[in-house]
PyMOL commands that place a pseudoatom at each C-alpha (Angstrom):
pseudoatom trace, name=CA, resn=MET, resi=1, chain=A, elem=C, hetatm=0, pos=[0.000, 0.000, 0.000]
pseudoatom trace, name=CA, resn=ASN, resi=2, chain=A, elem=C, hetatm=0, pos=[1.336, 3.447, -0.884]
pseudoatom trace, name=CA, resn=THR, resi=3, chain=A, elem=C, hetatm=0, pos=[1.939, 5.888, 1.951]
pseudoatom trace, name=CA, resn=LEU, resi=4, chain=A, elem=C, hetatm=0, pos=[-0.585, 8.704, 2.090]
pseudoatom trace, name=CA, resn=ASN, resi=5, chain=A, elem=C, hetatm=0, pos=[0.994, 12.106, 1.451]
pseudoatom trace, name=CA, resn=ILE, resi=6, chain=A, elem=C, hetatm=0, pos=[-0.858, 14.165, 4.027]
pseudoatom trace, name=CA, resn=ASN, resi=7, chain=A, elem=C, hetatm=0, pos=[0.597, 17.501, 3.022]
pseudoatom trace, name=CA, resn=SER, resi=8, chain=A, elem=C, hetatm=0, pos=[-0.413, 17.150, -0.622]
pseudoatom trace, name=CA, resn=VAL, resi=9, chain=A, elem=C, hetatm=0, pos=[-3.928, 16.000, 0.305]
pseudoatom trace, name=CA, resn=TYR, resi=10, chain=A, elem=C, hetatm=0, pos=[-4.362, 18.971, 2.621]
pseudoatom trace, name=CA, resn=SER, resi=11, chain=A, elem=C, hetatm=0, pos=[-3.158, 21.305, -0.099]
pseudoatom trace, name=CA, resn=ASN, resi=12, chain=A, elem=C, hetatm=0, pos=[-5.651, 19.916, -2.583]
pseudoatom trace, name=CA, resn=LEU, resi=13, chain=A, elem=C, hetatm=0, pos=[-8.526, 20.301, -0.131]
pseudoatom trace, name=CA, resn=ALA, resi=14, chain=A, elem=C, hetatm=0, pos=[-7.649, 23.753, 1.120]
pseudoatom trace, name=CA, resn=GLY, resi=15, chain=A, elem=C, hetatm=0, pos=[-8.986, 25.850, -1.754]
pseudoatom trace, name=CA, resn=ALA, resi=16, chain=A, elem=C, hetatm=0, pos=[-9.625, 29.543, -1.473]
pseudoatom trace, name=CA, resn=GLN, resi=17, chain=A, elem=C, hetatm=0, pos=[-11.885, 29.360, 1.578]
pseudoatom trace, name=CA, resn=ARG, resi=18, chain=A, elem=C, hetatm=0, pos=[-11.042, 28.061, 5.029]
pseudoatom trace, name=CA, resn=ILE, resi=19, chain=A, elem=C, hetatm=0, pos=[-13.194, 25.256, 6.401]
pseudoatom trace, name=CA, resn=SER, resi=20, chain=A, elem=C, hetatm=0, pos=[-15.256, 25.939, 9.521]
pseudoatom trace, name=CA, resn=PHE, resi=21, chain=A, elem=C, hetatm=0, pos=[-17.249, 23.425, 11.551]
pseudoatom trace, name=CA, resn=GLY, resi=22, chain=A, elem=C, hetatm=0, pos=[-19.688, 23.376, 14.447]
pseudoatom trace, name=CA, resn=GLU, resi=23, chain=A, elem=C, hetatm=0, pos=[-17.605, 21.684, 17.118]
pseudoatom trace, name=CA, resn=LYS, resi=24, chain=A, elem=C, hetatm=0, pos=[-18.359, 22.676, 20.730]
pseudoatom trace, name=CA, resn=LEU, resi=25, chain=A, elem=C, hetatm=0, pos=[-15.465, 23.744, 22.955]
pseudoatom trace, name=CA, resn=ILE, resi=26, chain=A, elem=C, hetatm=0, pos=[-15.347, 21.843, 26.247]
pseudoatom trace, name=CA, resn=TYR, resi=27, chain=A, elem=C, hetatm=0, pos=[-11.862, 22.408, 27.688]
pseudoatom trace, name=CA, resn=ASN, resi=28, chain=A, elem=C, hetatm=0, pos=[-8.946, 24.675, 26.852]
pseudoatom trace, name=CA, resn=ILE, resi=29, chain=A, elem=C, hetatm=0, pos=[-5.695, 22.699, 26.653]
pseudoatom trace, name=CA, resn=LYS, resi=30, chain=A, elem=C, hetatm=0, pos=[-2.065, 23.189, 25.623]
pseudoatom trace, name=CA, resn=LEU, resi=31, chain=A, elem=C, hetatm=0, pos=[-0.446, 21.017, 22.955]
pseudoatom trace, name=CA, resn=LYS, resi=32, chain=A, elem=C, hetatm=0, pos=[3.308, 21.117, 22.414]
pseudoatom trace, name=CA, resn=GLU, resi=33, chain=A, elem=C, hetatm=0, pos=[4.515, 22.394, 19.021]
pseudoatom trace, name=CA, resn=ARG, resi=34, chain=A, elem=C, hetatm=0, pos=[8.019, 21.728, 17.680]
pseudoatom trace, name=CA, resn=LEU, resi=35, chain=A, elem=C, hetatm=0, pos=[10.137, 24.794, 16.958]
pseudoatom trace, name=CA, resn=GLU, resi=36, chain=A, elem=C, hetatm=0, pos=[12.956, 25.143, 14.424]
pseudoatom trace, name=CA, resn=ASN, resi=37, chain=A, elem=C, hetatm=0, pos=[15.597, 24.550, 17.113]
pseudoatom trace, name=CA, resn=ASP, resi=38, chain=A, elem=C, hetatm=0, pos=[13.919, 21.197, 17.914]
pseudoatom trace, name=CA, resn=THR, resi=39, chain=A, elem=C, hetatm=0, pos=[12.468, 22.388, 21.213]
pseudoatom trace, name=CA, resn=PHE, resi=40, chain=A, elem=C, hetatm=0, pos=[8.756, 22.595, 21.976]
pseudoatom trace, name=CA, resn=SER, resi=41, chain=A, elem=C, hetatm=0, pos=[6.531, 25.497, 22.932]
pseudoatom trace, name=CA, resn=LYS, resi=42, chain=A, elem=C, hetatm=0, pos=[3.000, 25.473, 24.335]
pseudoatom trace, name=CA, resn=THR, resi=43, chain=A, elem=C, hetatm=0, pos=[0.285, 26.184, 21.780]
pseudoatom trace, name=CA, resn=ASP, resi=44, chain=A, elem=C, hetatm=0, pos=[-3.307, 27.102, 22.634]
pseudoatom trace, name=CA, resn=SER, resi=45, chain=A, elem=C, hetatm=0, pos=[-5.597, 24.215, 21.756]
pseudoatom trace, name=CA, resn=SER, resi=46, chain=A, elem=C, hetatm=0, pos=[-9.034, 22.787, 22.478]
pseudoatom trace, name=CA, resn=PHE, resi=47, chain=A, elem=C, hetatm=0, pos=[-10.749, 19.598, 23.545]
pseudoatom trace, name=CA, resn=ALA, resi=48, chain=A, elem=C, hetatm=0, pos=[-14.106, 19.796, 21.766]
pseudoatom trace, name=CA, resn=SER, resi=49, chain=A, elem=C, hetatm=0, pos=[-17.154, 17.623, 21.118]
pseudoatom trace, name=CA, resn=LEU, resi=50, chain=A, elem=C, hetatm=0, pos=[-18.770, 16.852, 17.781]
pseudoatom trace, name=CA, resn=ASN, resi=51, chain=A, elem=C, hetatm=0, pos=[-22.507, 16.582, 17.187]
pseudoatom trace, name=CA, resn=PRO, resi=52, chain=A, elem=C, hetatm=0, pos=[-23.739, 13.881, 14.736]
pseudoatom trace, name=CA, resn=ASP, resi=53, chain=A, elem=C, hetatm=0, pos=[-26.838, 16.019, 14.087]
pseudoatom trace, name=CA, resn=ASP, resi=54, chain=A, elem=C, hetatm=0, pos=[-24.733, 18.999, 12.973]
pseudoatom trace, name=CA, resn=LYS, resi=55, chain=A, elem=C, hetatm=0, pos=[-24.160, 18.897, 9.201]
pseudoatom trace, name=CA, resn=ARG, resi=56, chain=A, elem=C, hetatm=0, pos=[-20.939, 20.866, 9.607]
pseudoatom trace, name=CA, resn=ASP, resi=57, chain=A, elem=C, hetatm=0, pos=[-19.495, 18.234, 11.942]
pseudoatom trace, name=CA, resn=THR, resi=58, chain=A, elem=C, hetatm=0, pos=[-20.661, 15.499, 9.584]
pseudoatom trace, name=CA, resn=GLU, resi=59, chain=A, elem=C, hetatm=0, pos=[-18.701, 17.195, 6.800]
pseudoatom trace, name=CA, resn=LEU, resi=60, chain=A, elem=C, hetatm=0, pos=[-15.616, 17.318, 9.030]
pseudoatom trace, name=CA, resn=ILE, resi=61, chain=A, elem=C, hetatm=0, pos=[-15.809, 13.608, 9.873]
pseudoatom trace, name=CA, resn=LYS, resi=62, chain=A, elem=C, hetatm=0, pos=[-16.231, 12.669, 6.209]
pseudoatom trace, name=CA, resn=LYS, resi=63, chain=A, elem=C, hetatm=0, pos=[-13.165, 14.691, 5.258]
pseudoatom trace, name=CA, resn=LEU, resi=64, chain=A, elem=C, hetatm=0, pos=[-11.096, 13.267, 8.107]
pseudoatom trace, name=CA, resn=GLU, resi=65, chain=A, elem=C, hetatm=0, pos=[-12.124, 9.763, 7.070]
pseudoatom trace, name=CA, resn=THR, resi=66, chain=A, elem=C, hetatm=0, pos=[-10.820, 10.469, 3.572]
pseudoatom trace, name=CA, resn=LEU, resi=67, chain=A, elem=C, hetatm=0, pos=[-7.518, 11.820, 4.889]
pseudoatom trace, name=CA, resn=TRP, resi=68, chain=A, elem=C, hetatm=0, pos=[-6.916, 9.519, 7.847]
pseudoatom trace, name=CA, resn=ASN, resi=69, chain=A, elem=C, hetatm=0, pos=[-8.482, 6.198, 6.790]
pseudoatom trace, name=CA, resn=PRO, resi=70, chain=A, elem=C, hetatm=0, pos=[-5.200, 4.415, 5.902]
pseudoatom trace, name=CA, resn=SER, resi=71, chain=A, elem=C, hetatm=0, pos=[-3.749, 5.170, 9.338]
pseudoatom trace, name=CA, resn=GLY, resi=72, chain=A, elem=C, hetatm=0, pos=[-6.126, 3.368, 11.680]
pseudoatom trace, name=CA, resn=TYR, resi=73, chain=A, elem=C, hetatm=0, pos=[-9.469, 3.926, 13.403]
pseudoatom trace, name=CA, resn=ALA, resi=74, chain=A, elem=C, hetatm=0, pos=[-10.692, 7.056, 11.621]
pseudoatom trace, name=CA, resn=ALA, resi=75, chain=A, elem=C, hetatm=0, pos=[-12.931, 5.013, 9.328]
pseudoatom trace, name=CA, resn=VAL, resi=76, chain=A, elem=C, hetatm=0, pos=[-14.462, 3.150, 12.296]
pseudoatom trace, name=CA, resn=ILE, resi=77, chain=A, elem=C, hetatm=0, pos=[-15.125, 6.407, 14.155]
pseudoatom trace, name=CA, resn=ALA, resi=78, chain=A, elem=C, hetatm=0, pos=[-16.670, 7.864, 11.001]
pseudoatom trace, name=CA, resn=GLU, resi=79, chain=A, elem=C, hetatm=0, pos=[-18.907, 4.803, 10.594]
pseudoatom trace, name=CA, resn=GLU, resi=80, chain=A, elem=C, hetatm=0, pos=[-20.210, 5.256, 14.138]
pseudoatom trace, name=CA, resn=PHE, resi=81, chain=A, elem=C, hetatm=0, pos=[-20.641, 9.010, 13.745]
pseudoatom trace, name=CA, resn=LEU, resi=82, chain=A, elem=C, hetatm=0, pos=[-22.565, 8.723, 10.472]
pseudoatom trace, name=CA, resn=HIS, resi=83, chain=A, elem=C, hetatm=0, pos=[-24.765, 5.791, 11.538]
pseudoatom trace, name=CA, resn=PRO, resi=84, chain=A, elem=C, hetatm=0, pos=[-28.178, 7.014, 12.824]
pseudoatom trace, name=CA, resn=TYR, resi=85, chain=A, elem=C, hetatm=0, pos=[-28.350, 4.388, 15.594]
pseudoatom trace, name=CA, resn=LYS, resi=86, chain=A, elem=C, hetatm=0, pos=[-24.692, 3.943, 16.574]
pseudoatom trace, name=CA, resn=SER, resi=87, chain=A, elem=C, hetatm=0, pos=[-24.113, 7.680, 16.894]
pseudoatom trace, name=CA, resn=LYS, resi=88, chain=A, elem=C, hetatm=0, pos=[-26.793, 7.945, 19.589]
pseudoatom trace, name=CA, resn=ASN, resi=89, chain=A, elem=C, hetatm=0, pos=[-24.868, 5.545, 21.823]
pseudoatom trace, name=CA, resn=SER, resi=90, chain=A, elem=C, hetatm=0, pos=[-21.543, 7.388, 21.666]
pseudoatom trace, name=CA, resn=SER, resi=91, chain=A, elem=C, hetatm=0, pos=[-19.900, 10.731, 22.321]
pseudoatom trace, name=CA, resn=PHE, resi=92, chain=A, elem=C, hetatm=0, pos=[-17.323, 12.106, 19.887]
pseudoatom trace, name=CA, resn=TYR, resi=93, chain=A, elem=C, hetatm=0, pos=[-14.361, 14.361, 20.585]
pseudoatom trace, name=CA, resn=ILE, resi=94, chain=A, elem=C, hetatm=0, pos=[-11.537, 16.116, 18.776]
pseudoatom trace, name=CA, resn=ILE, resi=95, chain=A, elem=C, hetatm=0, pos=[-8.281, 17.746, 19.806]
pseudoatom trace, name=CA, resn=LYS, resi=96, chain=A, elem=C, hetatm=0, pos=[-7.410, 20.776, 17.693]
pseudoatom trace, name=CA, resn=LYS, resi=97, chain=A, elem=C, hetatm=0, pos=[-4.989, 23.664, 17.624]
pseudoatom trace, name=CA, resn=ASN, resi=98, chain=A, elem=C, hetatm=0, pos=[-6.665, 27.064, 17.929]
pseudoatom trace, name=CA, resn=SER, resi=99, chain=A, elem=C, hetatm=0, pos=[-4.836, 28.430, 14.883]
pseudoatom trace, name=CA, resn=PRO, resi=100, chain=A, elem=C, hetatm=0, pos=[-5.198, 29.021, 12.039]
pseudoatom trace, name=CA, resn=PRO, resi=101, chain=A, elem=C, hetatm=0, pos=[-8.735, 30.307, 12.708]
pseudoatom trace, name=CA, resn=ASP, resi=102, chain=A, elem=C, hetatm=0, pos=[-11.774, 28.840, 10.947]
pseudoatom trace, name=CA, resn=ASP, resi=103, chain=A, elem=C, hetatm=0, pos=[-9.872, 25.827, 9.648]
pseudoatom trace, name=CA, resn=THR, resi=104, chain=A, elem=C, hetatm=0, pos=[-10.805, 22.905, 11.882]
pseudoatom trace, name=CA, resn=LEU, resi=105, chain=A, elem=C, hetatm=0, pos=[-9.963, 20.269, 9.264]
pseudoatom trace, name=CA, resn=HIS, resi=106, chain=A, elem=C, hetatm=0, pos=[-6.303, 21.177, 9.016]
pseudoatom trace, name=CA, resn=LYS, resi=107, chain=A, elem=C, hetatm=0, pos=[-5.681, 21.826, 12.707]
pseudoatom trace, name=CA, resn=THR, resi=108, chain=A, elem=C, hetatm=0, pos=[-7.384, 18.679, 14.061]
pseudoatom trace, name=CA, resn=THR, resi=109, chain=A, elem=C, hetatm=0, pos=[-4.768, 16.421, 15.652]
pseudoatom trace, name=CA, resn=CYS, resi=110, chain=A, elem=C, hetatm=0, pos=[-6.844, 13.652, 17.281]
pseudoatom trace, name=CA, resn=ILE, resi=111, chain=A, elem=C, hetatm=0, pos=[-10.376, 12.199, 17.229]
pseudoatom trace, name=CA, resn=ALA, resi=112, chain=A, elem=C, hetatm=0, pos=[-12.106, 9.700, 19.513]
pseudoatom trace, name=CA, resn=SER, resi=113, chain=A, elem=C, hetatm=0, pos=[-15.407, 7.961, 20.185]
pseudoatom trace, name=CA, resn=THR, resi=114, chain=A, elem=C, hetatm=0, pos=[-16.498, 7.018, 23.702]
pseudoatom trace, name=CA, resn=THR, resi=115, chain=A, elem=C, hetatm=0, pos=[-19.417, 5.947, 25.837]
pseudoatom trace, name=CA, resn=ASN, resi=116, chain=A, elem=C, hetatm=0, pos=[-22.233, 8.472, 25.566]
pseudoatom trace, name=CA, resn=VAL, resi=117, chain=A, elem=C, hetatm=0, pos=[-21.883, 10.862, 28.510]
pseudoatom trace, name=CA, resn=ASP, resi=118, chain=A, elem=C, hetatm=0, pos=[-25.656, 10.671, 29.053]
pseudoatom trace, name=CA, resn=ASN, resi=119, chain=A, elem=C, hetatm=0, pos=[-25.555, 6.897, 29.534]
pseudoatom trace, name=CA, resn=THR, resi=120, chain=A, elem=C, hetatm=0, pos=[-27.483, 5.967, 32.676]
pseudoatom trace, name=CA, resn=ASP, resi=121, chain=A, elem=C, hetatm=0, pos=[-25.010, 3.157, 33.416]
pseudoatom trace, name=CA, resn=LYS, resi=122, chain=A, elem=C, hetatm=0, pos=[-22.139, 4.987, 35.100]
pseudoatom trace, name=CA, resn=SER, resi=123, chain=A, elem=C, hetatm=0, pos=[-20.006, 1.905, 35.830]
pseudoatom trace, name=CA, resn=ALA, resi=124, chain=A, elem=C, hetatm=0, pos=[-17.470, 2.656, 33.071]
pseudoatom trace, name=CA, resn=PHE, resi=125, chain=A, elem=C, hetatm=0, pos=[-16.671, 5.421, 30.612]
pseudoatom trace, name=CA, resn=GLU, resi=126, chain=A, elem=C, hetatm=0, pos=[-15.136, 3.438, 27.768]
pseudoatom trace, name=CA, resn=ILE, resi=127, chain=A, elem=C, hetatm=0, pos=[-12.883, 5.020, 25.159]
pseudoatom trace, name=CA, resn=ASP, resi=128, chain=A, elem=C, hetatm=0, pos=[-13.888, 2.941, 22.145]
pseudoatom trace, name=CA, resn=TYR, resi=129, chain=A, elem=C, hetatm=0, pos=[-11.517, 4.320, 19.504]
pseudoatom trace, name=CA, resn=ILE, resi=130, chain=A, elem=C, hetatm=0, pos=[-8.846, 6.998, 19.441]
pseudoatom trace, name=CA, resn=GLN, resi=131, chain=A, elem=C, hetatm=0, pos=[-6.821, 8.136, 16.439]
pseudoatom trace, name=CA, resn=THR, resi=132, chain=A, elem=C, hetatm=0, pos=[-4.137, 10.798, 16.045]
pseudoatom trace, name=CA, resn=SER, resi=133, chain=A, elem=C, hetatm=0, pos=[-3.571, 12.380, 12.653]
pseudoatom trace, name=CA, resn=PRO, resi=134, chain=A, elem=C, hetatm=0, pos=[-1.243, 10.461, 10.320]
pseudoatom trace, name=CA, resn=ASP, resi=135, chain=A, elem=C, hetatm=0, pos=[1.283, 13.288, 10.153]
pseudoatom trace, name=CA, resn=ILE, resi=136, chain=A, elem=C, hetatm=0, pos=[1.737, 12.753, 13.910]
pseudoatom trace, name=CA, resn=SER, resi=137, chain=A, elem=C, hetatm=0, pos=[1.419, 8.971, 14.237]
pseudoatom trace, name=CA, resn=GLN, resi=138, chain=A, elem=C, hetatm=0, pos=[3.503, 8.208, 11.140]
pseudoatom trace, name=CA, resn=SER, resi=139, chain=A, elem=C, hetatm=0, pos=[6.293, 10.699, 11.786]
pseudoatom trace, name=CA, resn=ASP, resi=140, chain=A, elem=C, hetatm=0, pos=[9.519, 10.121, 13.698]
pseudoatom trace, name=CA, resn=GLU, resi=141, chain=A, elem=C, hetatm=0, pos=[9.640, 13.835, 14.524]
pseudoatom trace, name=CA, resn=PRO, resi=142, chain=A, elem=C, hetatm=0, pos=[6.021, 15.065, 14.647]
pseudoatom trace, name=CA, resn=LYS, resi=143, chain=A, elem=C, hetatm=0, pos=[5.434, 18.798, 14.798]
pseudoatom trace, name=CA, resn=ILE, resi=144, chain=A, elem=C, hetatm=0, pos=[2.809, 18.355, 17.520]
pseudoatom trace, name=CA, resn=LYS, resi=145, chain=A, elem=C, hetatm=0, pos=[3.143, 16.388, 20.762]
pseudoatom trace, name=CA, resn=GLY, resi=146, chain=A, elem=C, hetatm=0, pos=[0.551, 15.488, 23.368]
pseudoatom trace, name=CA, resn=SER, resi=147, chain=A, elem=C, hetatm=0, pos=[-2.534, 14.804, 21.247]
pseudoatom trace, name=CA, resn=GLY, resi=148, chain=A, elem=C, hetatm=0, pos=[-3.151, 11.273, 22.514]
pseudoatom trace, name=CA, resn=GLU, resi=149, chain=A, elem=C, hetatm=0, pos=[-2.397, 12.065, 26.140]
pseudoatom trace, name=CA, resn=LEU, resi=150, chain=A, elem=C, hetatm=0, pos=[-4.579, 15.178, 26.104]
pseudoatom trace, name=CA, resn=MET, resi=151, chain=A, elem=C, hetatm=0, pos=[-7.420, 13.259, 24.471]
pseudoatom trace, name=CA, resn=ILE, resi=152, chain=A, elem=C, hetatm=0, pos=[-7.262, 10.848, 27.415]
pseudoatom trace, name=CA, resn=TYR, resi=153, chain=A, elem=C, hetatm=0, pos=[-7.105, 13.856, 29.743]
pseudoatom trace, name=CA, resn=GLY, resi=154, chain=A, elem=C, hetatm=0, pos=[-10.293, 15.294, 28.257]
pseudoatom trace, name=CA, resn=CYS, resi=155, chain=A, elem=C, hetatm=0, pos=[-12.042, 11.929, 28.470]
pseudoatom trace, name=CA, resn=VAL, resi=156, chain=A, elem=C, hetatm=0, pos=[-11.106, 11.544, 32.137]
pseudoatom trace, name=CA, resn=LYS, resi=157, chain=A, elem=C, hetatm=0, pos=[-12.476, 15.035, 32.850]
pseudoatom trace, name=CA, resn=GLU, resi=158, chain=A, elem=C, hetatm=0, pos=[-15.711, 14.075, 31.071]
pseudoatom trace, name=CA, resn=ALA, resi=159, chain=A, elem=C, hetatm=0, pos=[-15.946, 10.836, 33.049]
pseudoatom trace, name=CA, resn=GLN, resi=160, chain=A, elem=C, hetatm=0, pos=[-15.460, 12.768, 36.277]
pseudoatom trace, name=CA, resn=LYS, resi=161, chain=A, elem=C, hetatm=0, pos=[-17.975, 15.464, 35.335]
pseudoatom trace, name=CA, resn=TYR, resi=162, chain=A, elem=C, hetatm=0, pos=[-20.669, 12.945, 34.433]
pseudoatom trace, name=CA, resn=GLY, resi=163, chain=A, elem=C, hetatm=0, pos=[-20.094, 10.646, 37.409]
pseudoatom trace, name=CA, resn=PHE, resi=164, chain=A, elem=C, hetatm=0, pos=[-18.535, 7.547, 35.830]
pseudoatom trace, name=CA, resn=GLN, resi=165, chain=A, elem=C, hetatm=0, pos=[-16.821, 5.132, 38.204]
pseudoatom trace, name=CA, resn=LYS, resi=166, chain=A, elem=C, hetatm=0, pos=[-13.836, 4.477, 35.931]
pseudoatom trace, name=CA, resn=VAL, resi=167, chain=A, elem=C, hetatm=0, pos=[-12.358, 5.133, 32.493]
pseudoatom trace, name=CA, resn=SER, resi=168, chain=A, elem=C, hetatm=0, pos=[-11.505, 2.037, 30.490]
pseudoatom trace, name=CA, resn=ILE, resi=169, chain=A, elem=C, hetatm=0, pos=[-9.905, 1.243, 27.146]
pseudoatom trace, name=CA, resn=PHE, resi=170, chain=A, elem=C, hetatm=0, pos=[-8.981, -1.887, 25.203]
pseudoatom trace, name=CA, resn=SER, resi=171, chain=A, elem=C, hetatm=0, pos=[-5.580, -1.413, 23.587]
pseudoatom trace, name=CA, resn=SER, resi=172, chain=A, elem=C, hetatm=0, pos=[-2.363, -3.170, 22.629]
pseudoatom trace, name=CA, resn=ASN, resi=173, chain=A, elem=C, hetatm=0, pos=[-0.389, 0.015, 23.328]
pseudoatom trace, name=CA, resn=ASN, resi=174, chain=A, elem=C, hetatm=0, pos=[0.706, -1.252, 26.740]
pseudoatom trace, name=CA, resn=SER, resi=175, chain=A, elem=C, hetatm=0, pos=[3.533, 1.172, 27.416]
pseudoatom trace, name=CA, resn=PHE, resi=176, chain=A, elem=C, hetatm=0, pos=[1.432, 4.260, 26.637]
pseudoatom trace, name=CA, resn=TYR, resi=177, chain=A, elem=C, hetatm=0, pos=[-1.375, 3.507, 29.090]
pseudoatom trace, name=CA, resn=GLU, resi=178, chain=A, elem=C, hetatm=0, pos=[0.973, 2.169, 31.745]
pseudoatom trace, name=CA, resn=HIS, resi=179, chain=A, elem=C, hetatm=0, pos=[2.959, 5.417, 31.429]
pseudoatom trace, name=CA, resn=LEU, resi=180, chain=A, elem=C, hetatm=0, pos=[-0.269, 7.364, 31.934]
pseudoatom trace, name=CA, resn=GLY, resi=181, chain=A, elem=C, hetatm=0, pos=[-0.919, 5.495, 35.170]
pseudoatom trace, name=CA, resn=PHE, resi=182, chain=A, elem=C, hetatm=0, pos=[-3.765, 3.263, 33.981]
pseudoatom trace, name=CA, resn=ASN, resi=183, chain=A, elem=C, hetatm=0, pos=[-4.111, -0.118, 35.684]
pseudoatom trace, name=CA, resn=LYS, resi=184, chain=A, elem=C, hetatm=0, pos=[-4.011, -3.301, 33.625]
pseudoatom trace, name=CA, resn=ALA, resi=185, chain=A, elem=C, hetatm=0, pos=[-7.320, -4.974, 34.468]
pseudoatom trace, name=CA, resn=ALA, resi=186, chain=A, elem=C, hetatm=0, pos=[-7.201, -7.859, 31.971]
pseudoatom trace, name=CA, resn=TYR, resi=187, chain=A, elem=C, hetatm=0, pos=[-5.610, -8.782, 28.661]
pseudoatom trace, name=CA, resn=ARG, resi=188, chain=A, elem=C, hetatm=0, pos=[-5.226, -5.447, 26.839]
pseudoatom trace, name=CA, resn=TRP, resi=189, chain=A, elem=C, hetatm=0, pos=[-7.800, -3.823, 29.158]
pseudoatom trace, name=CA, resn=TYR, resi=190, chain=A, elem=C, hetatm=0, pos=[-6.679, -0.702, 31.001]
pseudoatom trace, name=CA, resn=GLU, resi=191, chain=A, elem=C, hetatm=0, pos=[-8.657, 1.182, 33.634]
pseudoatom trace, name=CA, resn=LEU, resi=192, chain=A, elem=C, hetatm=0, pos=[-8.411, 4.346, 35.687]
pseudoatom trace, name=CA, resn=PRO, resi=193, chain=A, elem=C, hetatm=0, pos=[-10.751, 4.347, 38.719]
pseudoatom trace, name=CA, resn=SER, resi=194, chain=A, elem=C, hetatm=0, pos=[-12.468, 7.532, 39.854]
pseudoatom trace, name=CA, resn=SER, resi=195, chain=A, elem=C, hetatm=0, pos=[-10.283, 7.596, 42.970]
pseudoatom trace, name=CA, resn=GLN, resi=196, chain=A, elem=C, hetatm=0, pos=[-7.306, 8.339, 40.689]
pseudoatom trace, name=CA, resn=TYR, resi=197, chain=A, elem=C, hetatm=0, pos=[-8.955, 10.966, 38.466]
pseudoatom trace, name=CA, resn=ASP, resi=198, chain=A, elem=C, hetatm=0, pos=[-7.659, 14.000, 40.354]
pseudoatom trace, name=CA, resn=GLU, resi=199, chain=A, elem=C, hetatm=0, pos=[-4.093, 12.729, 40.529]
pseudoatom trace, name=CA, resn=PHE, resi=200, chain=A, elem=C, hetatm=0, pos=[-4.077, 11.948, 36.801]
pseudoatom trace, name=CA, resn=LEU, resi=201, chain=A, elem=C, hetatm=0, pos=[-5.592, 15.301, 35.812]
pseudoatom trace, name=CA, resn=GLU, resi=202, chain=A, elem=C, hetatm=0, pos=[-3.207, 17.301, 37.981]
pseudoatom trace, name=CA, resn=ARG, resi=203, chain=A, elem=C, hetatm=0, pos=[-0.196, 15.451, 36.577]
pseudoatom trace, name=CA, resn=VAL, resi=204, chain=A, elem=C, hetatm=0, pos=[-1.203, 16.147, 32.964]
pseudoatom trace, name=CA, resn=GLU, resi=205, chain=A, elem=C, hetatm=0, pos=[-2.044, 19.777, 33.698]
pseudoatom trace, name=CA, resn=LYS, resi=206, chain=A, elem=C, hetatm=0, pos=[1.380, 20.275, 35.225]
pseudoatom trace, name=CA, resn=LYS, resi=207, chain=A, elem=C, hetatm=0, pos=[3.159, 18.518, 32.352]
pseudoatom trace, name=CA, resn=TYR, resi=208, chain=A, elem=C, hetatm=0, pos=[1.503, 20.696, 29.704]
pseudoatom trace, name=CA, resn=GLY, resi=209, chain=A, elem=C, hetatm=0, pos=[1.455, 23.933, 31.683]
pseudoatom trace, name=CA, resn=MET, resi=210, chain=A, elem=C, hetatm=0, pos=[-2.311, 24.175, 31.969]
pseudoatom trace, name=CA, resn=ASP, resi=211, chain=A, elem=C, hetatm=0, pos=[-2.461, 26.053, 35.275]
for i in range(1, 211): cmd.bond("trace and resi %d" % i, "trace and resi %d" % (i + 1))
show_as sticks, trace
zoom trace
């Protein structure tokens, strides 16, 4: 399979007009952006939700599916988002840089689908799928750092806000979730109980300078 050239695809889609969508800001965050001297600076960013009933967000998901499909779970997230029944059982989130303005497509760095926050069963807030953009996940020296960790951060804050007893995820990325402090509950299952929410959130906020 040929490698997707993200930069050329973005250039072809850009056109004369920037692309704006209807995402809803939930939390202000700080991604890390690589500078020319190979150090990183904090960049204003957002953890936002997407609404399957908003045609603008539907357009965003369709475009991300086209761009990100070869890299992993973007197509699965898009299938859930665009399915009339499946979308009602999930919540959808993105991580995006705040600049350039009115260009959500090109500044989106991570997407995820989770348990619907309105679910009456509060036993577990499951992160079903999470996908960083290919120019991050497929690069040895990505320009942006922190997208995956800050997506987990936002999900933990959502789980805490809506009263879920734990955050859980099924993943083969053992080292990543162990590094984040998640507990290995079973084969490839990782959990963070509500008793550890505050400690986790404070640690991430300190790491990314979100005080």
